[in-house]
C-alpha positions as CSV (number, residue, x, y, z in Angstrom):
1,M,17.7,-10.6,7.9
2,M,14.9,-8.3,6.8
3,T,11.5,-9.0,8.6
4,I,8.3,-8.1,6.8
5,S,4.6,-8.0,7.7
6,A,1.6,-7.0,5.6
7,V,-1.4,-4.7,5.9
8,I,-4.5,-4.6,3.7
9,L,-5.8,-1.1,3.6
10,A,-9.6,-1.1,3.9
11,G,-10.2,2.0,6.0
12,G,-11.5,4.4,3.4
13,L,-15.0,6.0,3.0
14,A,-15.5,4.5,-0.5
15,R,-17.4,7.5,-1.7
16,R,-17.6,6.2,-5.3
17,M,-19.0,2.9,-3.9
18,N,-22.0,5.0,-2.6
19,G,-20.6,4.7,0.9
20,A,-20.6,0.9,0.9
21,D,-17.6,-0.7,2.6
22,K,-15.5,-1.5,-0.5
23,G,-13.5,-4.5,0.9
24,L,-16.8,-6.3,1.7
25,Q,-18.4,-6.0,-1.7
26,K,-18.8,-9.3,-3.6
27,F,-16.8,-10.2,-6.7
28,H,-17.2,-13.7,-8.1
29,G,-19.1,-14.7,-5.0
30,K,-16.5,-13.5,-2.5
31,P,-15.7,-10.2,-0.8
32,L,-13.0,-8.2,-2.6
33,I,-10.8,-8.4,0.5
34,Q,-11.0,-12.2,0.5
35,H,-9.5,-12.3,-3.0
36,V,-6.7,-10.0,-1.8
37,I,-6.0,-12.2,1.3
38,E,-5.8,-15.3,-0.9
39,R,-3.3,-13.7,-3.2
40,L,-1.2,-12.4,-0.3
41,Q,-1.1,-15.6,1.9
42,P,1.2,-17.5,-0.4
43,Q,3.6,-14.6,-0.2
44,I,3.5,-13.7,3.5
45,S,2.0,-15.1,6.7
46,D,1.9,-12.0,8.9
47,I,-1.1,-10.1,7.5
48,S,-3.5,-7.7,9.2
49,I,-6.4,-5.5,8.1
50,N,-6.7,-1.7,8.5
51,A,-10.4,-0.9,8.7
52,N,-12.5,1.9,10.3
53,R,-16.0,0.4,9.8
54,N,-17.7,-3.0,10.1
55,L,-14.9,-4.3,12.3
56,A,-16.8,-7.5,13.2
57,D,-17.2,-8.4,9.6
58,Y,-13.5,-7.9,8.9
59,E,-12.6,-10.0,12.0
60,K,-14.4,-12.9,10.4
61,F,-11.5,-13.4,8.0
62,G,-9.3,-14.5,10.9
63,L,-6.7,-11.8,10.7
64,P,-5.9,-9.0,13.2
65,V,-7.9,-5.8,12.5
66,F,-7.0,-2.3,13.6
67,C,-8.4,1.2,13.0
68,D,-6.6,4.4,12.1
69,E,-5.2,6.3,15.1
70,L,-5.9,9.6,13.4
71,A,-9.6,10.6,13.3
72,D,-11.7,11.7,10.3
73,Y,-10.7,9.2,7.6
74,Q,-7.5,11.0,6.5
75,G,-6.7,8.6,3.7
76,P,-4.5,5.6,3.1
77,L,-1.4,7.3,4.6
78,S,-3.3,7.4,8.0
79,G,-3.7,3.6,7.9
80,M,-0.1,3.2,6.9
81,L,1.0,5.4,9.9
82,T,-0.9,3.2,12.3
83,G,0.3,0.0,10.5
84,L,4.0,1.1,10.9
85,K,3.4,1.9,14.6
86,R,2.0,-1.5,15.2
87,A,4.5,-3.5,13.3
88,G,7.1,-5.6,14.9
89,T,8.9,-6.0,11.6
90,D,11.6,-4.0,9.7
91,Y,9.3,-3.4,6.7
92,V,5.5,-3.4,6.1
93,L,3.9,-4.4,2.8
94,F,0.8,-2.3,2.1
95,V,-1.9,-3.3,-0.4
96,P,-5.4,-2.0,-1.1
97,C,-8.5,-4.1,-0.4
98,D,-10.1,-3.5,-3.9
99,C,-7.5,-5.2,-6.2
100,P,-8.4,-8.9,-6.4
101,F,-5.8,-9.7,-9.0
102,L,-2.7,-8.3,-7.2
103,P,0.6,-9.9,-8.4
104,L,1.6,-13.1,-6.8
105,N,5.2,-11.9,-6.9
106,L,4.5,-8.5,-5.5
107,L,6.5,-8.9,-2.3
108,E,9.3,-10.7,-4.0
109,K,9.9,-7.8,-6.5
110,L,9.4,-5.0,-3.9
111,K,11.7,-6.7,-1.4
112,S,14.4,-7.1,-4.1
113,A,14.3,-3.4,-4.7
114,V,14.7,-2.3,-1.1
115,K,17.5,-4.8,-0.5
116,K,19.7,-3.3,-3.1
117,N,22.3,-1.0,-1.7
118,D,24.4,1.6,-3.4
119,V,21.8,2.1,-6.1
120,F,21.4,5.2,-8.3
121,L,17.9,6.6,-8.1
122,N,16.4,9.0,-10.6
123,L,14.7,11.6,-8.3
124,D,11.6,13.6,-9.0
125,C,12.4,17.3,-8.7
126,E,8.9,18.4,-7.5
127,D,10.2,18.7,-3.9
128,G,13.1,20.9,-4.7
129,C,15.7,18.2,-5.4
130,E,18.2,18.3,-8.1
131,S,16.5,18.5,-11.5
132,T,17.0,15.5,-13.8
133,S,19.9,14.4,-11.7
134,N,21.0,11.1,-10.1
135,R,21.8,10.8,-6.4
136,R,23.6,8.0,-4.7
137,Q,21.8,6.4,-1.8
138,S,23.0,3.6,0.3
139,D,19.6,2.5,1.8
140,V,16.3,2.1,0.0
141,L,13.5,2.6,2.6
142,A,10.5,2.3,0.3
143,A,9.4,0.8,-3.0
144,Y,6.2,0.8,-4.9
145,A,4.6,-0.7,-8.0
146,C,4.2,0.9,-11.4
147,D,3.5,-0.2,-14.9
148,S,4.1,1.4,-18.3
149,E,1.1,3.7,-17.8
150,Q,0.5,4.3,-14.1
151,K,2.1,4.4,-10.7
152,H,0.5,2.4,-8.0
153,P,1.7,3.8,-4.7
154,T,-0.8,1.9,-2.5
155,F,1.2,-1.2,-3.4
156,C,4.3,-0.4,-1.4
157,L,6.9,-1.8,0.9
158,I,7.9,0.8,3.6
159,S,10.6,0.7,6.3
160,R,9.6,1.4,9.9
161,Q,12.5,3.9,9.8
162,L,10.1,6.2,7.9
163,L,7.6,6.3,10.8
164,T,8.7,9.7,12.0
165,A,8.8,11.2,8.5
166,L,5.3,10.0,7.8
167,S,4.0,11.3,11.1
168,E,5.4,14.7,10.5
169,Y,4.1,14.7,6.9
170,L,0.6,14.0,8.0
171,A,0.9,16.5,10.9
172,A,1.7,19.2,8.3
173,G,-1.6,18.5,6.6
174,E,-0.3,16.5,3.7
175,R,-2.2,13.5,2.4
176,R,-0.6,12.8,-1.0
177,M,0.9,9.3,-1.0
178,L,3.0,9.4,-4.1
179,H,4.4,12.8,-3.0
180,F,5.4,11.3,0.3
181,L,7.1,8.3,-1.4
182,N,9.0,10.6,-3.8
183,R,10.2,12.7,-0.9
184,Q,11.7,9.5,0.6
185,H,13.4,8.6,-2.7
186,A,11.2,5.4,-3.0
187,V,12.0,3.1,-5.9
188,A,9.4,2.5,-8.5
189,V,9.3,-1.2,-9.4
190,D,8.2,-2.2,-12.9
191,F,5.2,-4.6,-13.2
192,S,4.4,-3.7,-16.8
193,E,4.1,-7.4,-17.7
194,Q,1.3,-7.7,-15.1
195,K,-0.7,-4.5,-15.8
196,P,-4.1,-6.1,-15.4
197,A,-3.1,-7.2,-11.9
198,F,-3.6,-3.7,-10.6
199,R,-7.2,-3.4,-11.8
200,N,-9.3,-2.0,-8.9
201,F,-13.0,-1.7,-8.2
202,N,-14.1,1.7,-7.0
203,S,-17.8,1.7,-7.9
204,P,-20.8,-0.6,-8.3
205,E,-20.4,-0.1,-12.0
206,D,-16.9,-1.5,-11.9
207,L,-18.2,-4.6,-10.2
208,Q,-21.1,-5.0,-12.6
209,S,-18.9,-4.6,-15.7
210,A,-16.5,-7.3,-14.4
């Protein structure tokens, strides 16, 4: 049986939020991360928070909090690397801290995608793979959300089997999340019927307009 834990990614510098810690900014009277926690808890019980600042404030939510092992705020993949290292589960569900409407069936759909064996995946050819070809793969080790307009790689389910690949990717100086997922032949799972669920808040103006 597949075991899964979840990590909320709140470890960034939030430059467009004028340096304010994004997950702690208020939306409808509650911190953004609290909205995310409340959307996640009906789906999964094992949740932790990846944060690199204001750790005491994040600990008030009653969940385990951990920092990136890599220094210098190297992006969400750095938090994912530490999350995979800490996990005692087969897969880890990652979500950002700034999307208060995330789908209530996010885990269900991503889990369904990675459980399917002997699937045919349409691969991107940006990494030198076969152009416009299909390749047979027996195990799906990662899945992420998309809709009819955008891909949302920070909403992803990743196997701990990819820990070494991710460590090597970061060690090589790479930081592009979608590029990494494509290299692992991740499945893009369609959430087009819930496009507004992926609305995020990157700036004070986003919060004010909402």
